[in-house]
C-alpha positions as CSV (number, residue, x, y, z in Angstrom):
1,M,0.5,-41.4,-14.0
2,Q,3.9,-42.3,-14.8
3,R,6.3,-39.3,-16.2
4,Q,6.7,-39.7,-19.8
5,T,9.8,-40.0,-21.3
6,T,11.3,-37.5,-24.0
7,N,11.7,-40.4,-26.2
8,S,7.9,-42.0,-25.8
9,C,7.2,-37.5,-26.5
10,Y,9.1,-38.3,-30.0
11,W,7.1,-41.7,-31.2
12,Q,3.7,-39.9,-30.0
13,G,5.0,-37.0,-32.3
14,V,5.1,-39.7,-35.1
15,R,2.4,-41.0,-34.4
16,D,-0.1,-37.6,-34.5
17,G,2.1,-36.7,-37.9
18,A,2.0,-40.1,-40.1
19,P,-1.7,-39.4,-40.9
20,F,-0.8,-36.2,-42.8
21,I,1.3,-38.5,-45.3
22,L,-2.0,-38.7,-47.2
23,V,-2.2,-35.6,-48.5
24,I,1.6,-34.6,-48.0
25,V,2.5,-36.9,-50.8
26,P,0.2,-35.9,-53.2
27,F,0.9,-32.0,-52.3
28,A,4.7,-32.2,-53.1
29,L,3.7,-33.9,-55.9
30,L,2.2,-31.3,-57.4
31,F,4.3,-28.7,-56.1
32,G,7.3,-30.6,-58.4
33,V,5.4,-30.9,-61.7
34,V,3.8,-27.5,-61.3
35,A,7.0,-25.8,-61.0
36,T,8.6,-28.3,-63.4
37,E,5.7,-27.0,-66.4
38,A,6.4,-23.1,-64.8
39,G,10.6,-23.7,-66.2
40,L,12.2,-24.2,-62.6
41,N,14.6,-27.3,-63.5
42,V,14.5,-30.2,-60.9
43,L,17.5,-28.8,-58.7
44,E,15.8,-25.2,-58.4
45,T,12.2,-26.6,-57.6
46,L,13.9,-29.0,-54.6
47,S,15.8,-25.7,-53.9
48,F,12.7,-24.4,-53.7
49,S,10.8,-27.1,-51.5
50,V,14.3,-27.0,-49.1
51,L,14.7,-23.4,-48.5
52,V,11.0,-22.0,-48.2
53,I,9.2,-25.4,-47.1
54,A,5.7,-23.5,-47.3
55,G,3.9,-24.9,-49.9
56,A,0.7,-22.4,-49.9
57,A,3.7,-20.1,-50.4
58,Q,6.0,-21.7,-52.7
59,F,2.0,-22.4,-55.0
60,T,1.2,-18.6,-54.7
61,A,4.6,-17.4,-55.3
62,L,4.6,-20.0,-58.2
63,Q,1.5,-19.3,-60.1
64,L,2.1,-15.3,-60.0
65,L,5.2,-15.8,-61.7
66,S,4.4,-18.0,-63.9
67,D,1.2,-15.3,-64.7
68,G,3.4,-12.7,-65.3
69,A,3.1,-10.7,-61.8
70,P,5.9,-8.4,-60.5
71,T,8.5,-10.0,-59.0
72,A,7.4,-7.6,-56.3
73,I,4.1,-9.0,-56.1
74,A,5.0,-12.5,-55.7
75,L,7.2,-11.8,-53.1
76,I,4.4,-9.8,-51.2
77,S,2.4,-12.2,-51.9
78,A,3.9,-14.5,-50.6
79,L,5.1,-12.8,-47.1
80,A,1.1,-12.6,-46.7
81,V,0.5,-16.2,-47.6
82,N,3.4,-16.8,-44.6
83,L,2.2,-14.5,-42.0
84,R,0.7,-16.7,-39.8
85,M,3.8,-18.2,-39.1
86,A,4.9,-15.5,-37.1
87,M,1.4,-16.5,-34.8
88,Y,2.2,-20.1,-35.1
89,S,5.6,-18.8,-33.2
90,A,4.5,-16.2,-30.8
91,S,1.7,-19.2,-29.6
92,L,5.0,-22.2,-29.0
93,T,7.4,-19.1,-27.5
94,P,5.6,-19.7,-23.9
95,Y,6.1,-23.3,-24.7
96,I,9.3,-24.0,-25.7
97,G,11.2,-20.3,-25.9
98,G,13.2,-22.2,-23.4
99,A,15.0,-24.1,-25.4
100,S,18.9,-22.9,-26.6
101,L,19.4,-20.9,-29.7
102,R,20.2,-23.7,-32.1
103,Q,16.7,-25.6,-31.3
104,R,15.0,-22.5,-32.0
105,A,16.5,-22.4,-35.1
106,L,15.4,-25.3,-35.8
107,A,11.7,-25.5,-34.6
108,A,11.6,-22.4,-36.3
109,Y,12.5,-23.9,-39.3
110,F,10.3,-26.7,-39.1
111,T,7.4,-25.1,-38.2
112,V,4.9,-25.4,-40.5
113,D,0.7,-26.3,-40.7
114,Q,0.8,-30.0,-39.3
115,S,3.9,-29.7,-36.8
116,Y,1.8,-26.5,-35.4
117,A,-1.3,-27.3,-35.5
118,C,-0.4,-31.3,-33.4
119,A,2.1,-29.6,-31.2
120,I,-0.2,-26.4,-29.8
121,V,-2.7,-28.7,-28.8
122,K,-0.6,-31.3,-27.4
123,F,1.9,-29.1,-25.2
124,E,-2.0,-27.5,-24.1
125,R,-3.3,-31.0,-23.1
126,N,-0.1,-31.7,-21.1
127,P,0.9,-28.8,-19.4
128,D,3.8,-30.3,-17.2
129,W,6.0,-30.9,-19.9
130,S,9.3,-29.7,-19.6
131,I,11.0,-28.1,-22.8
132,P,13.1,-31.4,-23.7
133,Q,9.8,-33.5,-24.2
134,R,7.2,-30.5,-25.8
135,L,10.6,-30.2,-28.4
136,A,11.3,-34.1,-28.3
137,Y,6.7,-34.2,-29.9
138,F,7.6,-31.8,-31.7
139,F,10.4,-32.8,-33.7
140,G,8.8,-36.4,-34.2
141,V,5.7,-35.0,-35.6
142,V,7.6,-33.4,-38.7
143,T,9.7,-36.4,-38.6
144,P,7.5,-38.2,-41.3
145,I,6.0,-35.2,-43.1
146,C,9.0,-33.1,-43.8
147,P,11.4,-36.2,-45.2
148,L,8.5,-37.0,-47.7
149,W,8.1,-33.0,-48.9
150,Y,11.2,-32.9,-49.9
151,L,11.1,-36.1,-51.1
152,F,8.1,-36.5,-53.1
153,T,9.1,-32.5,-54.8
154,L,11.7,-34.3,-56.3
155,V,9.9,-37.3,-57.8
156,G,7.0,-34.8,-59.1
157,A,10.0,-32.8,-60.7
158,V,11.3,-35.8,-62.4
159,I,8.2,-37.2,-63.4
160,G,6.8,-33.6,-64.4
161,T,4.1,-34.1,-67.3
162,S,3.5,-37.4,-67.1
163,I,1.3,-37.8,-64.0
164,P,-2.6,-38.1,-65.4
165,D,-4.4,-35.2,-65.3
166,G,-7.3,-37.4,-63.7
167,L,-5.3,-38.1,-60.6
168,A,-5.9,-34.4,-59.5
169,L,-3.4,-34.1,-56.9
170,D,-4.4,-30.6,-56.7
171,F,-7.1,-32.0,-54.0
172,A,-3.8,-32.2,-51.3
173,L,-3.9,-28.8,-50.3
174,P,-7.6,-27.7,-49.4
175,I,-8.4,-30.8,-47.9
176,T,-5.1,-30.8,-45.7
177,F,-6.1,-26.7,-44.4
178,L,-9.5,-28.0,-44.0
179,A,-8.3,-30.9,-41.7
180,M,-6.2,-28.9,-39.5
181,I,-8.2,-25.2,-39.3
182,A,-11.8,-26.9,-39.1
183,P,-10.7,-28.6,-35.2
184,M,-9.2,-25.5,-34.3
185,L,-12.3,-22.9,-34.9
186,R,-13.7,-22.9,-31.5
187,T,-14.1,-19.5,-30.7
188,P,-16.0,-16.9,-31.5
189,A,-13.3,-15.0,-32.9
190,H,-11.8,-18.2,-34.7
191,L,-15.3,-18.4,-36.3
192,A,-15.6,-14.7,-37.3
193,A,-12.3,-14.6,-38.9
194,A,-13.0,-18.0,-40.6
195,F,-16.3,-15.9,-42.0
196,V,-15.4,-13.2,-42.8
197,S,-12.4,-14.4,-44.5
198,I,-13.2,-17.1,-47.1
199,T,-16.3,-14.2,-48.0
200,L,-14.4,-11.7,-48.7
201,A,-12.6,-14.5,-50.7
202,L,-14.7,-15.4,-52.8
203,L,-16.5,-11.4,-53.5
204,L,-12.7,-10.7,-54.4
205,A,-11.8,-13.4,-55.8
206,S,-12.0,-11.8,-59.1
207,L,-8.9,-9.3,-58.7
208,P,-5.6,-9.7,-60.6
209,Y,-2.5,-11.8,-58.5
210,N,-4.5,-12.9,-56.5
211,L,-5.0,-9.9,-53.9
212,G,-8.5,-10.6,-53.1
213,L,-7.1,-13.5,-50.8
214,L,-4.7,-10.9,-49.2
215,V,-7.5,-8.7,-48.4
216,A,-9.3,-11.6,-47.3
217,G,-6.5,-12.8,-44.9
218,V,-5.6,-9.4,-43.5
219,A,-9.6,-8.6,-42.3
220,G,-9.7,-12.1,-41.3
221,M,-7.1,-11.8,-39.1
222,M,-8.1,-8.0,-37.7
223,T,-11.6,-9.4,-37.5
224,G,-10.8,-12.2,-35.2
225,A,-8.5,-9.8,-33.2
226,Q,-10.7,-7.1,-32.3
227,L,-13.8,-9.7,-31.5
228,E,-11.3,-11.1,-29.0
229,V,-10.3,-7.8,-28.1
230,T,-14.0,-7.1,-27.8
231,L,-15.0,-10.3,-25.7
232,E,-12.4,-10.0,-22.9
233,R,-13.0,-6.8,-22.1
234,R,-17.0,-7.7,-22.0
235,T,-15.6,-10.2,-19.4
236,A,-13.7,-8.4,-17.3
237,E,-16.6,-5.8,-17.0
238,Q,-18.8,-8.7,-16.0
239,M,-16.7,-9.6,-13.3
240,P,-17.4,-8.3,-10.1
């Protein structure tokens, strides 16, 4: 098999990231609209997306602040939602941890759900790729995603409430996560974590300030981690 060039890896990433445009555009539009409705001006809304670049955490913090939740609760909730980024980083470290500090800083900033989901699958399938090839692919994925996140956040903030309610832009968030997460539920630990978190999120939906979501997320992660440890221990014990 002919060795792929860094340039070809980059364009593979662009192609793999392009389908997410279908959900990034309405998702960003929705955030821009919701943020301006909550009282942020256009510059504040755009800065929010550029600096945080984490849609789920942005919506969480904005919703809690709009509902009058204490600032500390909003910050803790947003951080809890973004705990998955720490796991993403740990998972990517074996593949791009040898890159320069500047490259790792850029990769950290652009580590979003879509770039991680595409990259980890591609890296596992191509263990012979060099670090430059992996980085080229990673940044290729975010090329059609992040600029449009900024742009359509701005568009949503500018047009504000002029978007008809019938467009139902809020479909983008659940669709995005389902499309990314479903193919990755490949082990009993993954399935158990998903089941526990979904069940608890539904049962605890009445808790104030979305605290039920935090409890469900933590419980799901603990369940998955514990099941993985248990299964690995059993496998080790069965080995001759």
